[in-house]
C-alpha positions as CSV (number, residue, x, y, z in Angstrom):
1,M,3.1,-10.2,-186.6
2,F,1.8,-13.0,-188.8
3,R,4.7,-15.1,-187.8
4,A,3.1,-15.0,-184.2
5,A,-0.4,-15.7,-185.6
6,L,1.1,-18.8,-187.2
7,L,2.8,-20.4,-184.1
8,I,-0.5,-19.8,-182.1
9,L,-2.5,-21.7,-184.9
10,S,0.0,-24.5,-185.1
11,G,0.6,-24.7,-181.5
12,N,-3.2,-25.1,-180.8
13,A,-3.7,-27.2,-183.8
14,A,-1.1,-29.6,-182.9
15,A,-2.2,-29.8,-179.1
16,S,-5.6,-30.2,-180.1
17,L,-5.2,-32.6,-183.0
18,L,-3.3,-34.9,-180.4
19,L,-6.1,-34.6,-178.0
20,L,-8.4,-35.6,-180.9
21,A,-6.1,-38.4,-181.8
22,R,-6.1,-39.6,-178.2
23,N,-9.9,-39.6,-178.4
24,L,-10.1,-41.7,-181.8
25,I,-7.4,-44.3,-180.5
26,V,-9.4,-44.7,-177.6
27,A,-12.7,-44.9,-179.4
28,R,-11.0,-47.7,-181.7
29,L,-9.6,-49.5,-178.4
30,I,-12.7,-50.0,-176.1
31,P,-16.3,-51.0,-177.2
32,V,-18.8,-48.2,-178.3
33,A,-20.5,-47.9,-174.8
34,D,-17.4,-47.4,-172.9
35,Y,-16.5,-44.7,-174.9
36,G,-19.7,-43.4,-174.0
37,V,-18.7,-43.6,-170.2
38,A,-15.5,-42.1,-171.1
39,A,-17.2,-39.3,-172.7
40,T,-18.9,-38.7,-169.2
41,F,-15.5,-37.9,-167.8
42,A,-15.7,-34.7,-170.1
43,V,-18.8,-33.7,-168.3
44,A,-17.5,-34.2,-164.8
45,M,-14.6,-32.0,-165.3
46,A,-17.0,-29.4,-167.0
47,V,-19.1,-29.5,-163.6
48,V,-15.8,-28.4,-161.9
49,E,-14.8,-25.6,-164.3
50,M,-18.6,-24.5,-164.3
51,M,-18.1,-23.4,-160.8
52,S,-14.7,-22.0,-160.7
53,A,-14.0,-20.2,-163.9
54,L,-13.3,-16.6,-162.9
55,G,-11.0,-15.8,-166.1
56,L,-7.9,-15.4,-164.0
57,Q,-5.7,-16.4,-167.1
58,Q,-7.7,-13.6,-169.5
59,Q,-7.2,-11.0,-166.4
60,I,-3.3,-11.3,-166.3
61,V,-3.4,-10.4,-170.1
62,Q,-6.2,-7.8,-169.7
63,A,-5.3,-5.9,-166.8
64,K,-3.1,-2.8,-166.7
65,D,-1.0,-4.2,-163.9
66,G,-0.4,-7.4,-165.4
67,D,3.3,-7.2,-165.3
68,D,3.6,-7.0,-161.8
69,P,5.3,-9.9,-159.9
70,R,2.6,-9.2,-156.9
71,F,-0.3,-9.0,-159.0
72,Q,1.0,-12.4,-160.5
73,A,1.5,-14.0,-157.3
74,A,-1.9,-12.9,-156.2
75,L,-3.4,-14.6,-159.1
76,Q,-1.6,-17.8,-158.6
77,G,-2.5,-17.8,-155.0
78,F,-6.2,-17.3,-155.7
79,Q,-5.7,-19.9,-158.7
80,L,-4.7,-22.5,-156.4
81,L,-7.4,-21.8,-153.9
82,R,-10.2,-22.2,-156.6
83,G,-8.7,-25.4,-157.8
84,V,-8.6,-27.3,-154.2
85,A,-12.1,-26.2,-153.8
86,A,-13.2,-27.3,-157.2
87,G,-11.4,-30.8,-156.4
88,L,-13.4,-30.8,-153.2
89,V,-16.6,-30.1,-155.0
90,L,-16.1,-32.8,-157.6
91,L,-15.1,-35.3,-154.8
92,A,-18.4,-34.9,-153.1
93,L,-20.4,-34.9,-156.2
94,A,-19.0,-37.7,-157.9
95,G,-21.3,-40.5,-156.4
96,P,-24.5,-38.4,-157.1
97,L,-23.2,-37.5,-160.6
98,A,-22.6,-41.3,-161.4
99,G,-25.8,-42.2,-160.3
100,F,-27.9,-39.4,-162.3
101,L,-25.8,-40.6,-165.4
102,G,-27.0,-44.3,-164.6
103,I,-23.4,-45.6,-164.4
104,P,-22.8,-45.9,-160.2
105,E,-20.0,-48.1,-161.2
106,A,-17.8,-45.3,-162.2
107,A,-18.1,-43.2,-159.1
108,W,-14.7,-43.8,-158.1
109,A,-13.4,-42.7,-161.5
110,Y,-14.9,-39.6,-160.8
111,R,-13.5,-38.9,-157.6
112,V,-9.7,-39.8,-159.2
113,L,-10.5,-36.8,-161.4
114,A,-10.9,-34.7,-158.3
115,L,-7.1,-34.4,-158.7
116,V,-7.2,-32.7,-162.3
117,P,-8.4,-29.0,-160.8
118,V,-5.9,-29.0,-158.5
119,L,-3.1,-30.0,-160.9
120,N,-4.5,-27.7,-163.2
121,A,-4.3,-24.9,-160.5
122,L,-0.6,-25.4,-160.0
123,Q,0.1,-24.1,-163.4
124,H,2.4,-21.1,-163.6
125,F,1.0,-17.8,-164.8
126,D,4.0,-16.7,-166.7
127,I,2.4,-18.9,-169.8
128,H,-0.2,-16.1,-170.0
129,R,1.6,-13.0,-168.8
130,L,4.1,-13.6,-171.7
131,N,1.1,-13.2,-174.2
132,R,1.2,-9.3,-173.2
133,Q,4.3,-9.2,-175.1
134,M,3.1,-11.2,-178.1
135,R,5.2,-14.1,-176.7
136,F,3.2,-17.1,-177.2
137,G,6.0,-20.0,-177.2
138,P,5.5,-21.0,-173.6
139,L,1.7,-21.2,-173.8
140,I,2.0,-23.3,-177.1
141,A,4.4,-25.7,-175.5
142,T,2.5,-26.0,-172.3
143,R,-0.6,-27.0,-174.3
144,A,1.6,-29.3,-176.6
145,V,3.5,-31.3,-174.3
146,P,0.8,-32.6,-172.1
147,A,-1.0,-33.6,-175.1
148,I,1.8,-35.6,-176.4
149,V,2.1,-37.6,-172.8
150,A,-1.9,-38.0,-173.1
151,V,-1.3,-39.7,-176.4
152,G,2.2,-41.6,-175.4
153,A,0.4,-42.6,-172.3
154,L,-2.3,-44.9,-174.0
155,W,-0.2,-47.7,-175.2
156,P,1.2,-49.0,-171.5
157,L,-2.4,-48.1,-170.4
158,A,-4.0,-50.6,-172.9
159,L,-1.7,-53.2,-171.9
160,W,-3.2,-53.3,-168.5
161,W,-7.3,-52.1,-169.3
162,D,-9.4,-52.5,-172.3
163,D,-12.1,-50.2,-171.1
164,W,-12.8,-46.8,-170.1
165,Q,-9.9,-46.6,-167.5
166,V,-7.6,-45.8,-170.4
167,M,-9.2,-42.6,-170.8
168,L,-9.3,-42.0,-167.3
169,W,-5.5,-42.2,-166.7
170,S,-4.7,-40.6,-169.8
171,I,-6.5,-37.3,-168.5
172,L,-4.7,-37.5,-165.0
173,A,-1.4,-37.7,-166.8
174,Q,-2.2,-35.1,-169.1
175,A,-3.1,-32.8,-166.0
176,A,0.2,-33.6,-164.4
177,A,2.1,-32.8,-167.4
178,G,0.5,-29.5,-167.7
179,A,1.3,-28.3,-164.5
180,L,5.1,-29.2,-164.8
181,A,5.5,-27.9,-168.4
182,S,4.2,-24.5,-167.0
183,H,7.1,-24.1,-164.7
184,L,9.8,-25.5,-167.1
185,W,8.9,-22.6,-169.6
186,A,8.4,-19.9,-166.8
187,E,10.9,-17.0,-166.7
188,R,9.9,-16.0,-163.0
189,P,9.7,-18.0,-159.7
190,W,6.4,-19.2,-158.8
191,R,5.3,-17.1,-156.0
192,L,2.0,-17.4,-154.2
193,A,0.0,-14.6,-152.4
194,L,-3.6,-14.0,-150.9
195,D,-4.2,-10.5,-151.5
196,R,-7.9,-9.6,-150.6
197,A,-8.0,-6.5,-152.9
198,V,-6.7,-8.9,-155.8
199,I,-9.3,-11.3,-155.1
200,A,-12.0,-8.7,-155.0
201,G,-11.2,-7.1,-158.1
202,S,-10.6,-11.0,-159.6
203,L,-14.3,-11.6,-158.6
204,R,-15.6,-8.4,-160.0
205,F,-13.7,-9.0,-163.2
206,G,-14.9,-12.9,-163.1
207,W,-18.4,-13.1,-161.6
208,P,-20.0,-12.5,-165.4
209,L,-17.4,-15.1,-166.4
210,L,-18.5,-17.5,-163.5
211,A,-21.8,-17.1,-164.4
212,N,-21.2,-17.8,-167.9
213,G,-19.4,-20.8,-166.8
214,A,-22.4,-22.4,-165.6
215,L,-24.1,-21.4,-168.6
216,M,-21.1,-22.9,-170.8
217,F,-21.4,-26.2,-168.7
218,L,-25.3,-26.5,-170.2
219,V,-24.1,-25.0,-173.5
220,F,-21.4,-27.6,-174.2
221,E,-22.2,-30.5,-171.9
222,G,-26.0,-30.4,-171.2
223,D,-26.9,-31.9,-174.5
224,K,-24.4,-34.6,-173.9
225,V,-26.2,-35.3,-170.2
226,I,-29.8,-35.4,-171.9
227,V,-28.4,-37.8,-174.7
228,G,-26.7,-40.0,-172.2
229,R,-29.3,-40.3,-169.3
230,E,-32.2,-40.6,-171.9
231,L,-30.8,-42.4,-174.7
232,G,-28.1,-44.5,-173.1
233,M,-24.1,-44.8,-173.3
234,E,-24.2,-46.0,-177.0
235,A,-26.2,-43.3,-178.4
236,L,-24.0,-40.8,-176.1
237,A,-20.8,-42.2,-177.5
238,L,-22.0,-41.4,-181.1
239,F,-23.1,-37.9,-180.1
240,A,-20.1,-37.1,-178.3
241,M,-17.8,-38.4,-180.8
242,G,-19.6,-35.9,-183.1
243,M,-19.3,-33.1,-181.0
244,T,-15.3,-34.0,-180.3
245,L,-14.7,-34.1,-184.2
246,T,-16.1,-30.9,-185.0
247,L,-15.8,-28.9,-181.7
248,T,-12.0,-29.6,-181.6
249,P,-11.3,-27.7,-185.0
250,T,-13.6,-24.8,-184.0
251,L,-12.0,-24.4,-180.2
252,V,-8.4,-24.3,-181.9
253,L,-9.6,-21.6,-184.2
254,A,-11.8,-19.8,-181.5
255,A,-8.8,-19.8,-178.8
256,S,-6.3,-19.0,-182.0
257,L,-8.2,-16.1,-182.7
258,S,-8.5,-14.9,-179.1
259,N,-4.8,-15.6,-178.2
260,F,-4.0,-13.2,-181.3
261,F,-6.5,-10.6,-181.3
262,L,-7.0,-10.0,-177.5
263,P,-3.8,-8.5,-176.7
264,Q,-4.0,-6.4,-179.3
265,L,-7.3,-5.1,-178.5
266,S,-6.5,-4.8,-175.1
267,R,-3.5,-2.3,-176.0
268,A,-5.6,0.0,-177.9
269,D,-6.0,3.2,-175.9
270,R,-9.6,3.9,-176.0
271,G,-9.2,7.1,-174.2
272,T,-8.1,8.8,-177.4
273,A,-9.9,9.4,-180.7
274,A,-7.0,7.5,-182.4
275,G,-7.0,4.6,-180.0
276,E,-11.1,4.2,-180.1
277,A,-10.8,4.1,-183.8
278,R,-8.0,1.4,-183.7
279,F,-10.0,-0.7,-181.2
280,R,-13.5,-0.4,-183.3
281,F,-11.5,-1.5,-186.6
282,L,-9.6,-4.4,-184.9
283,S,-12.9,-5.4,-183.4
284,V,-14.4,-5.7,-186.9
285,V,-11.3,-7.4,-188.2
286,T,-11.7,-9.9,-185.3
287,L,-15.6,-10.9,-185.9
288,Q,-14.7,-11.2,-189.9
289,A,-11.9,-13.4,-188.9
290,V,-14.1,-15.7,-186.6
291,L,-16.6,-15.7,-189.6
292,L,-14.0,-16.7,-192.2
293,A,-12.7,-19.3,-189.9
294,A,-16.1,-20.8,-189.3
295,L,-17.3,-20.9,-192.9
296,V,-14.0,-22.5,-194.2
297,F,-14.4,-25.1,-191.6
298,V,-18.1,-25.9,-192.6
299,A,-17.4,-26.0,-196.0
300,L,-14.5,-28.5,-195.4
301,T,-16.5,-30.6,-193.4
302,A,-19.5,-30.6,-196.1
303,A,-17.1,-31.7,-198.9
304,L,-14.6,-34.1,-197.0
305,G,-15.9,-34.8,-193.6
306,G,-17.9,-38.6,-194.2
307,P,-14.9,-40.4,-195.9
308,V,-12.0,-38.7,-193.4
309,V,-14.4,-39.8,-190.3
310,H,-15.1,-43.2,-191.6
311,L,-11.2,-43.7,-192.6
312,L,-10.3,-42.9,-189.2
313,L,-13.1,-44.6,-187.1
314,G,-14.1,-47.6,-189.3
315,D,-17.8,-49.1,-189.6
316,K,-18.0,-49.1,-185.8
317,Y,-19.3,-45.4,-186.0
318,L,-21.2,-45.4,-189.5
319,G,-24.3,-44.0,-187.6
320,L,-22.5,-40.8,-187.1
321,L,-21.8,-39.9,-190.7
322,P,-25.1,-38.7,-191.7
323,Y,-25.3,-36.3,-189.0
324,L,-21.7,-35.0,-189.6
325,T,-22.4,-31.9,-191.4
326,W,-25.3,-30.9,-189.2
327,F,-22.6,-31.0,-186.1
328,A,-20.2,-29.0,-188.3
329,V,-23.2,-26.3,-188.8
330,M,-23.9,-26.3,-185.4
331,Q,-20.5,-25.9,-184.1
332,G,-19.9,-23.1,-186.8
333,L,-22.8,-21.0,-185.4
334,R,-21.1,-21.7,-182.0
335,V,-17.5,-20.4,-182.9
336,I,-19.0,-17.4,-184.6
337,K,-19.9,-16.1,-181.0
338,A,-16.0,-16.0,-180.3
339,G,-15.8,-12.5,-182.1
340,P,-18.2,-10.6,-180.0
341,A,-17.1,-12.2,-177.0
342,I,-13.0,-11.3,-177.7
343,A,-13.9,-7.8,-178.4
344,A,-16.1,-7.6,-175.5
345,L,-13.6,-9.1,-173.1
346,A,-11.0,-6.7,-174.1
347,A,-13.4,-3.7,-173.3
348,G,-14.1,-5.4,-170.0
349,R,-17.7,-6.4,-171.0
350,T,-17.4,-9.9,-169.5
351,G,-21.6,-9.8,-169.0
352,N,-22.0,-10.0,-172.8
353,A,-21.1,-13.9,-173.2
354,L,-23.2,-14.6,-170.1
355,A,-26.4,-12.9,-171.9
356,A,-25.7,-14.6,-175.0
357,N,-25.5,-17.9,-173.3
358,L,-28.7,-17.1,-171.3
359,V,-30.3,-17.3,-174.7
360,R,-28.5,-20.5,-175.7
361,I,-29.7,-22.6,-172.7
362,L,-33.3,-21.9,-173.8
363,A,-33.2,-24.8,-176.6
364,L,-32.3,-27.2,-173.6
365,P,-35.6,-28.0,-172.5
366,A,-36.9,-28.7,-176.0
367,C,-33.7,-30.9,-176.5
368,W,-34.8,-32.7,-173.3
369,H,-38.4,-33.1,-174.6
370,V,-37.6,-34.4,-177.8
371,A,-34.8,-37.4,-176.5
372,A,-37.2,-38.3,-173.4
373,G,-39.7,-39.0,-176.0
374,G,-37.4,-41.1,-178.2
375,G,-36.9,-38.3,-181.0
376,E,-34.6,-38.3,-183.8
377,L,-30.7,-36.8,-183.2
378,L,-31.0,-34.6,-186.1
379,T,-34.2,-32.7,-184.5
380,I,-31.9,-32.2,-181.2
381,L,-29.0,-30.8,-183.5
382,W,-31.5,-28.4,-185.3
383,L,-32.8,-27.2,-181.9
384,M,-28.8,-26.7,-180.9
385,A,-28.1,-24.8,-184.1
386,A,-31.4,-22.2,-183.4
387,G,-30.4,-21.8,-180.0
388,E,-26.6,-21.1,-181.1
389,L,-27.8,-18.6,-183.8
390,A,-30.1,-16.7,-181.2
391,A,-27.3,-16.6,-178.9
392,H,-25.1,-14.8,-181.5
393,A,-27.5,-12.4,-182.4
394,V,-27.5,-11.4,-178.8
395,A,-24.0,-11.2,-178.4
396,L,-23.4,-9.4,-181.6
397,G,-26.3,-6.7,-180.7
398,L,-24.7,-6.1,-177.4
399,L,-21.4,-5.4,-179.0
400,L,-22.9,-3.0,-181.6
401,W,-24.8,-1.1,-178.8
402,R,-22.4,-1.2,-176.1
403,L,-19.3,-0.7,-177.8
404,R,-20.9,1.7,-180.7
405,L,-19.4,-0.5,-183.3
406,P,-20.4,0.4,-186.9
407,P,-22.4,-2.5,-188.3
408,A,-21.5,-1.8,-192.0
409,G,-18.7,-4.2,-191.9
410,L,-20.5,-7.0,-190.3
411,V,-24.0,-7.5,-192.3
412,L,-22.5,-8.8,-195.6
413,P,-19.8,-11.2,-194.0
414,H,-22.5,-12.6,-191.9
415,L,-25.2,-13.3,-194.8
416,A,-22.3,-14.9,-196.6
417,T,-21.4,-17.2,-193.8
418,L,-25.0,-18.2,-192.8
419,G,-25.6,-18.9,-196.7
420,L,-22.6,-21.2,-196.8
421,F,-23.9,-22.8,-193.6
422,A,-27.5,-23.5,-195.5
423,A,-25.9,-24.6,-198.3
424,A,-23.7,-27.2,-196.5
425,A,-27.0,-28.2,-194.5
426,W,-28.9,-28.7,-198.0
427,I,-26.2,-30.7,-199.6
428,S,-26.0,-32.9,-196.7
429,F,-29.8,-33.5,-196.8
430,A,-29.8,-34.0,-200.4
431,R,-27.1,-36.8,-200.5
432,G,-28.7,-39.1,-197.9
433,A,-27.3,-41.4,-195.6
434,E,-26.1,-43.9,-198.2
435,A,-23.5,-41.3,-199.8
436,A,-22.1,-40.0,-196.4
437,M,-19.0,-41.9,-196.7
438,L,-18.2,-40.4,-200.1
439,P,-16.8,-36.9,-200.7
440,A,-19.3,-34.4,-202.0
441,D,-19.8,-34.3,-206.0
442,P,-17.9,-31.8,-208.0
443,A,-21.0,-29.5,-208.5
444,A,-21.3,-29.2,-204.5
445,G,-17.8,-28.7,-203.9
446,L,-17.8,-25.8,-206.5
447,L,-20.7,-24.3,-205.0
448,L,-19.2,-24.5,-201.4
449,A,-15.9,-22.9,-202.8
450,A,-17.9,-20.0,-204.6
451,L,-19.6,-19.3,-201.3
452,A,-16.4,-19.3,-199.5
453,L,-15.0,-17.0,-201.9
454,L,-17.9,-14.7,-201.7
455,G,-17.5,-14.8,-197.7
456,V,-13.8,-13.3,-198.5
457,W,-15.0,-10.7,-200.8
458,T,-17.3,-9.4,-198.2
459,M,-14.7,-8.9,-195.5
460,P,-12.7,-5.7,-196.5
461,A,-11.5,-4.7,-193.2
462,L,-9.8,-8.2,-192.8
463,R,-8.1,-7.9,-196.2
464,R,-6.9,-4.7,-195.5
465,Y,-5.4,-5.6,-192.0
466,I,-3.9,-8.7,-193.7
467,R,-2.3,-6.2,-196.4
468,D,-1.3,-3.8,-193.7
469,Q,0.7,-6.6,-191.9
470,R,2.4,-7.9,-194.8
471,G,3.6,-4.5,-195.4
472,G,4.7,-3.9,-191.9
473,D,2.4,-1.5,-191.0
474,G,0.7,-2.7,-187.7
475,T,-1.1,0.6,-186.9
476,A,-4.0,0.4,-189.5
């Protein structure tokens, strides 16, 4: 079991680190303002995903008939239909979006990006279906190979362009490679079908995810839109780089934990007392694992993030360093929402994430007000963190209420995690901007390490799960 977990984590990490390397290389190659324009491409793609995210990949893992070839063909047909529609939407929105962001010269680039959702929709669903059997190699390969292509394409692209076009064509190459790789690692022939019953079922399963996709756009990209529109492309470049550096590892952790625990939770037979007990235990384990991942990430960022980022980016992004720990705390609060989301998805409660993100977006008007008034970036980060904390509280409360999970194994881990976040933020504030390029002093490092160990001590269900897996008992 842990071999599978290691494969998921290492594969997701490799793909995400390659894409992070792509972003860092592009940031070093082009001017800061041009990197701000490149960052808006993620906004454009998020607009498309927002309007078409139905969770079809998760459905083939979660559904009882996920192994049925006809069901898979119907999902693939619906996915292609969805991708073509999303591409047409982006094609129509290219001009208005570029105008809204104040970069009308980039409208043609958004039209080129309309190919990306179509290419993504051509992916073979075998890479997701095989997760049901705890076979993650094809999915990992389909993520890693496109990332290698995206990075490898930078050198020839940089010979032709020295601006944001380097990022544009790298994104397109990545999407094309992803579609091809999914077919190379598939076991079944690729078949398409349009089945009204499957489409109707997918819409019932996915409409909360679709609505949540709109909210996720506001959560992940809304702040970028605000900063880019109100403060300009250079400010957006710093903000986007801070988001990228801290979001990438948290997404790796969240995706890996979801890939690992969702199939186990979905297999638990909740129609029996033993199955229900197994589901509840695994739910607590999942939440504790996400909390542990978040607190370790924030502790490492607070201790070592500044000098590492300065080494990677040089003096061009010095203005980012004083805010790095605050970005990490905000992303840590964001990633702990993955625990309730995974357990809720396994139980078919796809509306839980929607409710949580409704709370999160309440911080956006305040962020816009601060940015429009020329306020501090730190104030925006505080507001974002407060929104994430409130959203997690809602997600956790709904999970405890709807699935009747015992809160006993969750209170202390949450207190320990939030305590470490507060300590990391205090250390960052006390050090000041001048020391941001240096590692944390030994006393601060020992405090963070002690709080991390305290967090592990408060997670007995996770420790029991690890012991049982090491002992070969996967039924604990």
